[in-house]
C-alpha positions as CSV (number, residue, x, y, z in Angstrom):
1,M,0.0,0.0,0.0
2,I,2.8,2.4,0.9
3,T,4.5,1.6,-2.4
4,S,1.3,2.3,-4.4
5,I,0.8,5.6,-2.6
6,A,4.4,6.6,-3.3
7,M,3.9,5.7,-7.0
8,I,0.7,7.8,-7.2
9,F,2.4,10.7,-5.5
10,A,5.4,10.5,-7.9
11,G,3.0,10.4,-10.8
12,I,1.4,13.6,-9.5
13,I,4.7,15.3,-9.2
14,L,5.7,14.2,-12.7
15,Q,2.4,15.4,-14.1
16,T,2.9,18.8,-12.4
17,H,6.3,19.2,-13.9
18,T,5.1,18.5,-17.5
19,V,3.0,21.7,-17.4
20,Q,5.5,24.1,-16.0
21,T,7.0,26.8,-18.1
22,K,9.9,25.6,-20.1
23,V,12.5,27.7,-18.3
24,A,15.4,26.3,-20.3
25,G,14.0,27.5,-23.6
26,A,11.0,27.2,-25.9
27,P,10.8,24.2,-28.3
28,S,11.8,25.0,-31.9
29,G,9.0,26.2,-34.3
30,R,6.9,28.1,-31.7
31,T,7.0,31.7,-33.1
32,G,3.5,31.8,-34.5
33,S,4.8,32.3,-38.1
34,P,3.2,30.8,-41.2
35,G,6.4,28.8,-41.7
36,D,6.0,27.4,-38.1
37,N,2.4,26.4,-38.9
38,N,1.2,29.3,-36.7
39,A,2.3,27.2,-33.6
40,T,3.1,29.0,-30.4
41,C,3.9,27.9,-26.8
42,A,0.1,27.7,-26.3
43,T,0.0,24.8,-28.8
44,G,-0.2,21.4,-27.4
45,N,0.2,20.8,-23.6
46,C,2.7,23.5,-22.8
47,H,0.5,26.5,-21.9
48,A,-3.3,27.0,-21.8
49,G,-5.6,29.6,-23.0
50,G,-4.4,30.1,-26.6
51,S,-2.5,33.3,-27.8
52,T,-3.4,36.8,-28.8
53,F,-1.6,39.3,-31.0
54,M,0.1,42.4,-29.6
55,T,2.0,45.1,-31.4
56,G,5.1,46.9,-30.2
57,I,6.9,44.0,-28.4
58,M,9.9,44.0,-30.8
59,S,12.0,46.9,-31.9
60,S,15.4,47.5,-33.5
61,N,18.0,50.0,-34.5
62,I,17.3,49.5,-38.2
63,P,16.8,53.0,-39.8
64,V,13.4,53.8,-41.0
65,E,14.8,53.8,-44.6
66,G,15.4,50.1,-44.2
67,Y,18.3,47.7,-43.6
68,E,21.5,47.5,-45.6
69,P,22.3,44.0,-46.9
70,G,25.0,42.3,-44.8
71,Q,24.9,44.9,-42.0
72,L,24.7,44.0,-38.3
73,Y,21.7,45.3,-36.3
74,T,20.3,44.8,-32.8
75,I,16.9,43.4,-32.2
76,T,15.1,43.9,-28.9
77,A,12.1,42.2,-27.3
78,T,10.5,43.9,-24.3
79,L,7.8,42.4,-22.2
80,T,5.9,44.4,-19.5
81,D,3.3,43.2,-17.0
82,P,3.4,44.2,-13.3
83,N,1.5,41.1,-12.3
84,K,4.0,38.6,-13.8
85,V,7.4,37.5,-12.6
86,R,8.7,35.0,-15.2
87,F,8.9,35.6,-19.0
88,G,9.9,33.6,-22.1
89,F,10.2,34.2,-25.8
90,E,11.0,32.7,-29.2
91,I,11.8,34.9,-32.3
92,S,12.7,34.1,-35.9
93,P,13.1,36.3,-39.1
94,Q,11.4,34.2,-41.8
95,D,9.6,34.4,-45.2
96,L,6.1,32.9,-45.6
97,N,7.6,29.5,-46.3
98,G,9.6,29.5,-43.1
99,N,13.0,30.1,-44.6
100,L,15.4,31.9,-42.3
101,L,16.2,35.4,-43.6
102,G,19.6,36.7,-42.6
103,S,21.3,35.2,-39.5
104,M,21.1,35.7,-35.8
105,T,23.9,36.1,-33.2
106,V,23.6,35.7,-29.4
107,T,24.8,38.7,-27.6
108,D,24.2,37.4,-24.1
109,G,24.9,33.7,-23.8
110,V,23.7,33.6,-20.2
111,T,20.1,34.5,-20.9
112,T,19.5,33.5,-24.6
113,K,20.4,30.7,-27.0
114,I,19.8,29.8,-30.7
115,I,18.1,26.6,-31.8
116,S,19.2,25.1,-35.2
117,T,20.3,28.6,-36.4
118,K,16.7,29.5,-37.1
119,W,15.1,30.4,-33.7
120,I,16.3,32.3,-30.7
121,T,14.8,31.8,-27.3
122,H,15.5,32.3,-23.6
123,K,17.6,30.3,-21.1
124,Q,16.6,29.7,-17.5
125,A,18.8,32.6,-16.3
126,G,16.9,34.9,-18.7
127,T,13.3,34.3,-17.5
128,S,13.0,36.0,-14.2
129,G,11.9,39.6,-14.0
130,A,9.8,41.7,-11.6
131,G,7.1,43.1,-13.9
132,G,9.0,42.8,-17.1
133,K,11.9,41.4,-19.1
134,T,14.1,42.6,-22.0
135,W,16.2,40.5,-24.4
136,N,18.6,41.6,-27.1
137,F,20.3,39.8,-30.0
138,D,22.1,40.7,-33.2
139,W,20.8,40.1,-36.7
140,I,22.9,40.2,-39.9
141,A,20.7,41.4,-42.7
142,P,20.3,39.1,-45.8
143,A,21.7,39.5,-49.3
144,A,20.6,42.4,-51.6
145,G,17.3,41.8,-53.3
146,T,15.7,39.8,-50.4
147,G,13.2,42.6,-49.8
148,D,11.0,43.0,-46.7
149,V,11.8,40.8,-43.7
150,T,9.3,39.9,-41.0
151,F,10.4,39.0,-37.5
152,Y,7.9,36.6,-35.9
153,G,7.7,36.1,-32.1
154,A,5.8,34.4,-29.4
155,F,6.1,35.6,-25.8
156,N,5.1,34.1,-22.5
157,Y,4.0,36.2,-19.5
158,S,3.9,33.9,-16.4
159,N,3.0,34.2,-12.8
160,N,5.2,31.2,-12.0
161,D,2.6,29.4,-10.0
162,Q,3.6,26.0,-11.5
163,H,0.4,25.7,-13.5
164,K,0.0,26.4,-17.2
165,T,-3.3,28.3,-16.6
166,G,-1.3,31.1,-15.1
167,D,0.5,31.9,-18.3
168,V,-0.4,34.4,-21.0
169,I,0.9,33.9,-24.6
170,K,1.3,36.9,-26.9
171,T,2.4,36.9,-30.5
172,S,3.9,39.8,-32.4
173,T,5.5,40.7,-35.7
174,M,8.0,43.3,-36.8
175,M,8.5,44.1,-40.6
176,V,11.7,45.8,-41.8
177,A,12.2,46.9,-45.4
178,E,15.4,46.6,-47.5
179,H,16.9,50.0,-48.2
180,D,16.6,51.2,-51.8
181,T,15.0,48.1,-53.2
182,L,13.3,50.0,-56.0
183,S,11.8,48.4,-59.1
184,S,13.2,49.4,-62.4
185,S,10.0,51.3,-63.2
186,I,10.4,53.5,-60.1
187,Q,14.1,53.9,-60.6
188,S,13.6,55.1,-64.2
189,V,11.2,57.8,-63.0
190,L,13.6,58.8,-60.2
191,E,16.3,59.6,-62.7
192,K,14.1,62.3,-64.3
193,E,12.0,63.3,-61.3
194,F,10.5,66.7,-60.6
195,L,10.0,67.4,-56.9
196,I,7.4,69.4,-55.1
197,D,7.3,69.9,-51.3
198,L,5.6,67.2,-49.3
199,F,4.9,67.7,-45.6
200,P,4.9,66.4,-42.9
201,N,7.4,63.7,-43.7
202,P,7.4,61.3,-42.0
203,A,3.6,61.3,-42.0
204,Y,1.1,59.4,-39.9
205,D,-2.5,60.2,-41.0
206,H,-2.2,62.9,-43.6
207,F,0.2,64.9,-45.7
208,S,0.1,67.9,-48.1
209,L,1.7,68.6,-51.4
210,S,2.8,72.2,-52.0
211,F,3.2,73.5,-55.5
212,G,4.7,76.8,-54.3
213,T,2.2,78.9,-56.2
214,I,-1.5,78.7,-57.1
215,V,-2.1,76.1,-59.9
216,T,-5.2,75.0,-61.7
217,G,-5.9,71.9,-63.7
218,D,-6.5,68.1,-63.6
219,A,-4.4,66.2,-61.1
220,E,-3.8,62.6,-60.1
221,V,-2.0,61.4,-57.0
222,M,-0.9,57.8,-56.4
223,I,1.2,56.0,-53.8
224,Y,3.7,53.2,-54.8
225,D,5.5,50.8,-52.5
226,I,9.2,50.2,-52.8
227,T,8.6,47.3,-55.3
228,G,6.8,49.7,-57.7
229,K,3.3,48.4,-57.0
230,I,0.5,51.0,-56.7
231,V,-1.0,50.7,-53.2
232,A,-3.4,53.7,-53.2
233,R,-5.0,56.3,-55.5
234,L,-5.5,59.4,-53.3
235,F,-6.8,62.0,-55.8
236,N,-8.0,62.1,-59.4
237,G,-9.8,65.2,-60.5
238,Y,-9.7,68.9,-61.0
239,F,-7.6,71.0,-58.5
240,S,-7.1,74.7,-58.0
241,G,-4.9,76.0,-55.2
242,E,-1.4,76.0,-53.8
243,N,-1.6,73.1,-51.3
244,L,-3.3,69.7,-51.9
245,S,-4.1,68.0,-48.6
246,L,-4.4,64.2,-48.7
247,N,-5.7,61.7,-46.1
248,I,-3.9,58.5,-45.6
249,S,-5.4,57.3,-42.4
250,E,-8.0,55.1,-44.2
251,I,-5.5,53.4,-46.4
252,Q,-4.0,51.3,-43.5
253,L,-0.5,51.1,-44.9
254,E,2.3,49.6,-42.8
255,S,5.1,51.8,-41.6
256,G,7.8,52.1,-44.2
257,I,9.0,53.9,-47.3
258,Y,6.6,54.8,-50.2
259,F,6.6,57.1,-53.2
260,V,4.0,59.7,-54.0
261,Q,3.6,60.2,-57.8
262,T,1.7,63.3,-58.8
263,F,0.6,64.1,-62.4
264,F,-0.4,67.7,-62.9
265,G,-0.9,68.9,-66.4
266,E,2.0,67.6,-68.4
267,K,4.4,67.4,-65.4
268,L,5.3,64.4,-63.3
269,Y,6.3,64.9,-59.7
270,L,7.8,62.1,-57.5
271,N,8.4,62.3,-53.7
272,K,9.7,59.8,-51.2
273,L,7.2,59.4,-48.3
274,I,7.9,57.8,-45.0
275,I,4.8,56.5,-43.1
276,Q,5.2,56.0,-39.4
């Protein structure tokens, strides 16, 4: 009877340990990316309650104009919750098929580690934090022509009560553009561009074009992304005045670099626009 009780007790202890936070690091393929089959640490029997998306967890020192191929940048993940005391993460820069874009380097071997070159996650020494936790690592940008890169991440906010129901899983993404990845069609226009004033720049919800004097006639204003694709037509009609104000709050464009192309009469104007 004593042996049976001991075995049952040991089984309970074993079961309890299987649902604790993986303090030594998340399993591979848990970033929530399409290439990871959208799996996170809430997948399977690790943590309960599913996951929710949250913006602003990841940041970097990559300029708003975009990354330079082959250059080294620092990526930061910051988690904040005054009610949590243990935190975890897994991040990977991937394309939609799950291919690693660029390469990652550990900057603090005590608190973070890399799994199979493709994922970076916490170590046990990097999980504790009173109300928050921050991790850093370096990223070497991929070869020229790669284009936009998305960092996918899953993050665990835990109260460390030894039960998976006390954990909250958040996913987040961070997209960075490649600097000067212009299509040939945009580049050919830039070589013979006519510029007018555009302000504010960077812009958030609106911007204005200033012709410097009162003009009258038919005008058309379009926005291109850095690949040369038209993403919005902002104005097409008759205009009379000196400043043309345009609303971009309803377009829902991601932060990054765009080009505003304005036809007025027989003239073509092209301006670089940065959207925050």
